[in-house]
N, C-alpha and C positions, 0 to 999 in steps of 0.2 A: 699227898692229899690234905695235910696240915695247912701247907701254904695256899692250897685252893680254897679252904674253908676261912682262912684269915682274910684273903682278897674278898671273898663274897661278902663277909661281915664288914669289911672297910667301904666297899662298893654301896652296901645298903645304907651306910651312915652318909656317905657322899652324895648320894641320891635324895636323901631327906633333907639335907641341909644346904646344897647348892641351889641357887634360884630362891632361897629361903624368904626372901622379901616378898616374892610374889605368892606363896604360899599356895601352891597348886596341888595336885593329887599324887598319892603314892598308892601302890598296889602289890600284891602277891599272888601267884597264880602257880597250879600245876598242870600236868600234861597228861591225858589218858587216850586210849585207842590209839597208841603211837605206832608208826612204822617207820623204816628208813632203807634206803638203797645205798650201797656202797660200791662206787664205781672206782675199780682198782686199776692205777697205772701200773700194769704188770711189768715184770721184768722181761727181758729180750727172749728168755725162753717159755713165756708165758706160763708159769707152773704154779700160781697160787690163786685161789679164789677166796672171797669172803662174803658171808651172808649174815643177814640181820636176824636177831633174836628178841628184838624190842629194846625199849629204853624208857627210862624214867626221866622227868624234868621238873625243874623248880626255877621260877623267875621272879624277881624283884623289879618293879618298876616304877619310874618317874613320869608324871606328864605335865609339861610345862605348857600353859596356855598361850597361843597366839591370838585369840579371839575368835569369834564367829564360829564356835565348835571345832576348831582346829587346833591340834597340839603337836608340840614335839614330843616324841616317846622315845625313852631311854632307859636304861637300868643295866641288869646283869643276869644272865642265865647259865645254870649249871646242869647238865645232863649227864647220865651214865647209860651208855649203851653196852648191850649185851650182843657179843659177836662170835661167829665161827669161822675158822679158816681152814682150808683144805687144799692139798695138792691135786691138781687136775688129773695125775695119774692115778689117784685112789682116792674117789671121792667119799669113801667110807672112814677114812682115816681124818676125822674132824677134832680139832682143837678149839676148846671153847675160852673165851676171856672177854674182859670188860675194858671200857676205855671212857675216861672223862673228857667231855668237851665243855669249855669255858668260854662264853662269847658275851659281846656288849652290843645290843641292838641300839641303832640311832636311825630314827624315823620319822614318818608323819602319821598322826592319828587323827581320823577325821570322823566325827559324829554326824549323823544326818536321820531325817525323820524323828521319830520319838525314842526308837530303840535301837536303831541300825548303827554300826560303824564299821569303817574299814582302817587297816594300818599296813603299812609296808616301809622299807628302807633298806639300809646296809647293816652287816653284822661284821663286828670285829672279833675274829676268832683268835683266842690267846692261847690255846692249848692244842696238842696232838699235831695239828697242821696250822700254824698261825697263818692269817691272811684275811683277805676281805671276801665277804660272801653277801648274800641279799635274803631278804624274807617278805612275806606278804600274806595277808589273810583278811577276813571278815567275819562279823559277828553281831550278836545281840547282847545289849547291856540294859539292865533294869535299874533304875534309881529308886531308893527307899526314902521316905520322908525324915529318916534319922541320918542321912547323908552317906550311908554306905551302898556302894553299887555292886551288883553282882553280874558277870558277864560270861559268855561262851564264845570262843574264839576259834574255829579251824583255821590252820595256818599250813604253810609250807616254808622251809627253809633250805637254802642251797649253801653249804659251808664252803669257805675258803676257794671261792671261784678265781681269785688272784692270791697265789700263795707266795710265799717269802721263802727264798734261798732254798737250801738243801731239803725243805720239806716237800718239794713239788713231787716228789714220787710217791708219797703216801697216797693212801685211797681217798676219793672224793665222797663225802658225805651230804645226801639229800634226805631230809626228814620231814615228815607230816605228823599231825596230830590234832587234838582239840585241847585247847587250853580251858581251865574253869578257873576263874579269879575273883578276887575281891579289890575294889577300889575305894579310898576314902579321901577326903579332903585333908591336906596336910595342916590347915590351920585349925580345924577341929581336933584334930590328933595332938597338937601342941597344946590345946587347951586343957588336956588332961595333965599336963604338967607345967603349970603357969610359971612357976619360978624358974625352972630351966629354960623356957623360951623367953623369959625377960632378960636373964643374963646373957641370952645370945643376941638381944637388940630386936626381938620380933615384938 
């Protein structure tokens, strides 16, 4: 768990200062009203089932502008899934447990009209079942005069559609939820620390 937290903090710093000459947007969000399905690659005897009991999710985001309201979207997401597994021979014999999923989204974020946006792309899954997945969503974003933006983003994620090596036999996770988040321009954020930003060449 400590390694996951350190990796999360490192990625937040990396997101904040990569592409720093362009001074684009950073954001943070959490997910609510979450649900997930766990498609089990069962053993030959088909003995074990897995069911969802909800999850919590936190994301740090970076948006790199390509112009014309189009952005490259990346960041890092950490979620904790609460699960139950049971033998098909005795569905009352339930064992509860949790698992962490850490992934990096790399996709496109497009704003349209005044408040709308859509986003989607690839997921690089780093834990439990490393591989490549996908995600997509759409939502509403409201900008304030102070530069802070608030948004709501319903989404769907399919983890590790292409998995690596010996992890192929682990169960497939498909999740959905509603992200509620904040976006802030990185240049205004750095104005709060002028000495720090000046020392980094901003």
